[in-house]
Backbone as numpy.savetxt, mean C-alpha at the origin, in Angstrom:
# Nx Ny Nz CAx CAy CAz Cx Cy Cz
-0.78 11.61 7.84 -1.18 10.40 7.08 -1.62 10.70 6.24
-2.29 10.05 5.34 -3.41 10.05 4.51 -4.63 9.87 5.52
-4.10 8.00 4.94 -4.83 7.37 6.03 -4.08 6.51 6.90
-4.40 6.42 8.28 -4.05 5.88 8.79 -5.10 5.38 9.92
-4.59 3.40 9.88 -5.60 2.28 10.20 -4.62 1.42 10.99
-3.69 1.67 12.25 -3.28 1.12 12.88 -3.03 1.54 14.38
-2.30 0.48 14.77 -1.80 1.01 16.58 -1.85 2.69 16.93
-2.53 2.76 17.78 -1.72 4.38 18.22 -2.46 4.76 19.07
-1.40 5.61 20.22 -1.32 5.79 21.59 -2.65 6.78 21.85
-3.53 6.95 22.89 -3.31 5.97 23.94 -3.62 4.95 24.64
-4.83 4.45 23.33 -5.16 3.31 23.55 -4.90 2.21 22.85
-3.71 2.43 22.04 -2.71 1.19 21.40 -3.81 0.11 21.08
-5.18 -0.10 20.30 -6.08 -0.26 19.63 -5.89 -0.47 18.67
-5.60 -1.77 18.13 -5.50 -2.32 16.52 -6.31 -2.96 16.40
-7.16 -1.82 15.01 -8.28 -1.41 13.82 -8.00 -2.63 13.04
-8.76 -3.38 12.47 -8.81 -5.19 11.80 -9.84 -4.34 10.49
-9.63 -4.88 10.04 -11.03 -5.32 8.57 -11.52 -3.62 7.75
-10.55 -2.79 7.99 -10.31 -1.73 7.79 -10.52 -1.83 5.91
-11.71 -1.07 5.08 -11.32 -0.55 3.94 -10.80 0.70 3.73
-10.35 0.99 2.71 -9.88 2.34 1.97 -9.95 2.19 0.48
-10.98 2.83 -0.24 -11.53 2.61 -1.58 -11.60 3.96 -1.88
-11.89 3.83 -3.45 -12.30 4.78 -4.00 -11.88 6.47 -3.51
-10.58 6.49 -3.19 -10.01 7.68 -2.69 -9.41 8.20 -3.30
-8.74 9.19 -3.20 -7.70 10.01 -4.08 -6.78 10.39 -2.34
-5.65 10.03 -2.31 -4.39 10.24 -0.90 -3.32 10.63 -1.29
-2.79 12.13 -1.58 -2.21 12.46 -2.32 -1.56 14.02 -1.40
-0.59 13.82 -1.38 0.14 15.22 -1.00 -0.13 14.95 0.76
0.47 13.68 1.22 0.59 13.35 2.47 2.02 13.39 2.76
2.76 12.81 4.67 3.90 12.63 4.59 3.85 10.71 4.22
2.92 10.53 4.80 2.78 9.01 3.96 1.12 9.13 3.37
1.30 7.72 2.32 -0.46 7.35 2.21 -0.61 6.49 3.03
-1.22 5.34 3.17 -1.93 4.44 3.37 -1.04 3.84 4.00
-1.37 3.67 6.07 -1.18 2.68 6.40 -1.99 1.99 7.38
-2.12 0.82 6.73 -3.12 -0.05 7.72 -1.68 -1.58 8.47
-2.85 -2.06 9.72 -2.44 -2.75 10.04 -2.81 -4.53 9.55
-3.38 -4.74 10.01 -3.82 -6.35 8.71 -5.13 -6.94 8.88
-5.66 -7.51 8.07 -6.94 -7.54 7.16 -7.50 -6.39 6.80
-6.79 -5.88 5.89 -7.27 -4.50 5.41 -7.23 -4.25 3.81
-8.38 -3.77 3.13 -8.20 -4.22 2.10 -8.35 -2.40 1.62
-6.90 -2.34 0.51 -6.84 -0.77 -0.49 -7.21 -1.10 -1.92
-8.09 -0.78 -2.20 -8.41 -0.86 -3.44 -9.36 0.19 -4.60
-8.99 0.37 -5.24 -9.38 1.28 -6.16 -9.04 2.50 -5.96
-7.99 3.13 -5.46 -7.21 4.56 -4.81 -6.31 5.04 -6.24
-5.86 6.44 -5.71 -5.06 6.79 -6.52 -3.55 6.93 -5.43
-2.88 6.68 -4.86 -2.01 7.44 -4.08 -1.02 8.21 -4.97
-0.89 8.88 -4.78 0.60 9.85 -5.39 0.82 10.91 -4.54
2.15 11.41 -4.94 2.81 12.29 -4.40 3.06 12.72 -2.71
2.94 11.62 -1.92 3.08 11.33 -0.82 4.39 11.26 -0.45
5.10 11.84 0.27 6.82 12.08 0.68 7.34 11.05 1.12
6.62 10.01 1.47 7.12 8.83 2.28 6.60 7.39 1.10
6.33 6.12 1.76 5.85 5.22 1.01 4.23 5.53 0.78
3.74 4.65 -0.79 2.01 5.41 -0.78 1.57 4.72 0.31
1.55 2.67 0.07 0.99 1.80 0.74 1.30 1.10 1.57
1.23 0.85 2.88 1.90 0.21 3.70 1.10 -0.62 4.39
1.39 -2.02 4.61 0.34 -2.83 5.28 1.33 -3.72 5.92
1.80 -3.05 7.33 1.85 -3.52 8.25 2.15 -5.06 8.45
1.23 -5.69 9.27 0.96 -7.21 9.78 0.36 -8.18 8.73
-0.03 -8.10 7.32 -0.28 -8.80 6.51 -2.04 -9.27 6.87
-2.40 -10.50 5.65 -3.59 -10.90 5.71 -4.70 -9.74 4.91
-4.15 -9.03 4.18 -5.19 -8.02 3.54 -5.07 -8.23 1.89
-5.43 -6.97 1.23 -5.79 -6.88 -0.13 -5.38 -5.58 -0.45
-4.65 -5.79 -1.61 -4.19 -4.46 -2.32 -4.55 -4.83 -3.63
-5.13 -4.23 -4.37 -6.29 -4.48 -5.77 -6.21 -2.98 -6.35
-6.40 -2.92 -7.37 -6.45 -1.93 -8.58 -6.05 -0.76 -8.24
-5.06 -0.55 -7.94 -4.93 0.98 -7.28 -3.71 1.43 -8.17
-3.77 2.86 -8.11 -2.43 3.46 -9.38 -1.86 4.30 -7.76
-0.45 3.61 -8.01 0.60 4.33 -7.04 1.67 4.94 -7.18
1.85 6.21 -7.63 2.96 6.51 -8.21 3.25 8.24 -7.55
4.84 8.09 -8.04 5.81 9.85 -7.50 5.66 10.00 -6.28
5.72 8.46 -5.66 5.45 8.65 -3.87 7.20 8.69 -3.47
7.54 9.50 -2.20 9.01 9.77 -1.80 9.80 8.44 -1.31
8.67 7.39 -1.05 9.28 5.91 -0.55 8.89 4.73 -1.84
8.66 3.92 -0.67 8.13 2.55 -1.90 6.68 3.21 -2.13
6.49 2.31 -3.53 4.88 2.71 -3.63 3.96 1.78 -2.70
4.85 0.56 -2.61 3.97 -0.31 -1.96 4.75 -1.24 -0.73
4.54 -1.16 0.03 5.67 -1.92 1.07 4.27 -3.05 2.10
4.29 -4.29 2.06 4.24 -5.04 2.69 4.87 -5.71 2.99
4.66 -6.35 5.03 5.62 -7.03 5.77 4.73 -8.35 6.02
3.90 -9.08 5.99 3.59 -10.47 5.85 2.47 -10.24 4.61
2.70 -11.28 4.41 1.70 -12.26 2.85 0.36 -11.39 3.06
-0.02 -10.76 2.19 -0.99 -9.59 1.28 -1.23 -10.17 0.07
-2.26 -10.30 -0.29 -2.82 -10.16 -1.60 -2.72 -9.28 -2.49
-1.79 -8.96 -3.61 -2.17 -8.25 -4.32 -1.76 -8.17 -5.96
-2.92 -7.48 -6.54 -3.13 -7.90 -8.15 -3.60 -6.88 -8.38
-3.36 -6.02 -10.27 -3.63 -5.51 -10.56 -3.41 -4.13 -10.52
-2.45 -3.75 -9.69 -2.10 -2.72 -9.27 -0.89 -1.87 -10.51
-0.89 -0.31 -10.48 0.08 -0.11 -11.42 1.13 1.17 -10.15
2.34 0.68 -10.55 3.12 1.71 -9.63 3.93 1.82 -10.45
3.92 3.41 -10.75 5.14 4.00 -11.30 5.78 5.15 -10.46
7.30 5.18 -10.58 7.77 6.45 -10.41 8.11 6.78 -8.96
8.16 5.33 -8.13 7.73 5.43 -6.94 9.53 5.99 -6.29
9.89 6.40 -5.93 11.68 6.96 -5.56 11.80 5.54 -4.92
11.79 4.93 -4.09 12.69 4.28 -3.15 12.68 2.34 -4.32
11.61 2.71 -4.73 11.13 1.44 -5.88 9.50 1.15 -6.04
9.48 0.25 -6.74 7.72 0.12 -6.65 7.51 -0.83 -5.44
7.72 -1.77 -5.35 7.08 -2.80 -4.67 8.69 -3.41 -3.02
9.02 -3.13 -2.42 9.13 -4.37 -1.04 8.21 -5.09 -0.42
8.21 -6.05 -0.37 7.03 -6.98 -0.11 7.20 -8.57 -0.08
6.65 -8.85 0.69 5.95 -10.61 0.63 4.51 -10.52 0.26
4.10 -10.70 -1.08 2.76 -10.61 -0.87 2.41 -11.95 -2.35
1.17 -12.76 -2.31 0.92 -13.21 -2.76 0.16 -12.61 -3.93
0.79 -13.18 -5.05 0.36 -12.48 -6.54 -0.53 -12.78 -6.83
-1.36 -11.92 -7.45 -3.14 -11.74 -7.40 -3.13 -12.45 -9.32
-3.60 -11.16 -10.40 -3.65 -10.64 -11.31 -2.41 -9.75 -11.55
-1.54 -9.58 -12.52 -0.28 -9.55 -12.97 -0.10 -7.95 -12.36
0.96 -7.05 -11.88 0.81 -6.41 -11.45 1.90 -5.16 -12.84
1.49 -3.67 -12.58 1.97 -3.50 -13.98 2.76 -2.19 -13.65
4.33 -3.25 -13.70 5.36 -2.20 -12.85 6.21 -1.26 -13.78
6.74 -0.13 -13.63 7.71 0.69 -14.34 8.85 0.98 -13.85
10.00 0.99 -13.05 10.74 -0.24 -13.18 9.99 -1.62 -12.59
10.62 -2.72 -13.39 10.23 -3.80 -12.98 9.74 -4.00 -11.55
8.95 -4.67 -11.22 8.71 -5.30 -9.55 8.77 -6.21 -9.28
9.60 -6.78 -7.99 10.10 -7.74 -7.93 9.20 -9.07 -8.01
10.05 -10.45 -8.06 9.44 -11.39 -8.51 8.37 -11.84 -7.44
7.98 -12.64 -7.71 6.74 -13.18 -6.81 7.58 -14.28 -5.78
7.40 -14.40 -4.12 8.30 -15.57 -3.12 8.19 -16.44 -3.82
């Protein structure tokens, strides 16, 4: 993982309110993986083997990131999370797989899925 902020053995403690900002997360198995109430902003998340940014439990904010050339999705959000002003391009499984609350428009190529 590039950044892993989620439950992990042996203590199985779930970190909350994590900030991942102003970073380059590149050439890892996974890019950024976070549980809940995470803010992921102003990062370059690229060329990871799997998904670029994953928010697994929602309640977070994903804003102003460049997410490209990842082997999985660019952005995977499994619970409601605010998402906006990201550039998601050339991710192998698609730009975004998510249940998100759109903020500012996202720039996607090919097109992002429509908001719920």
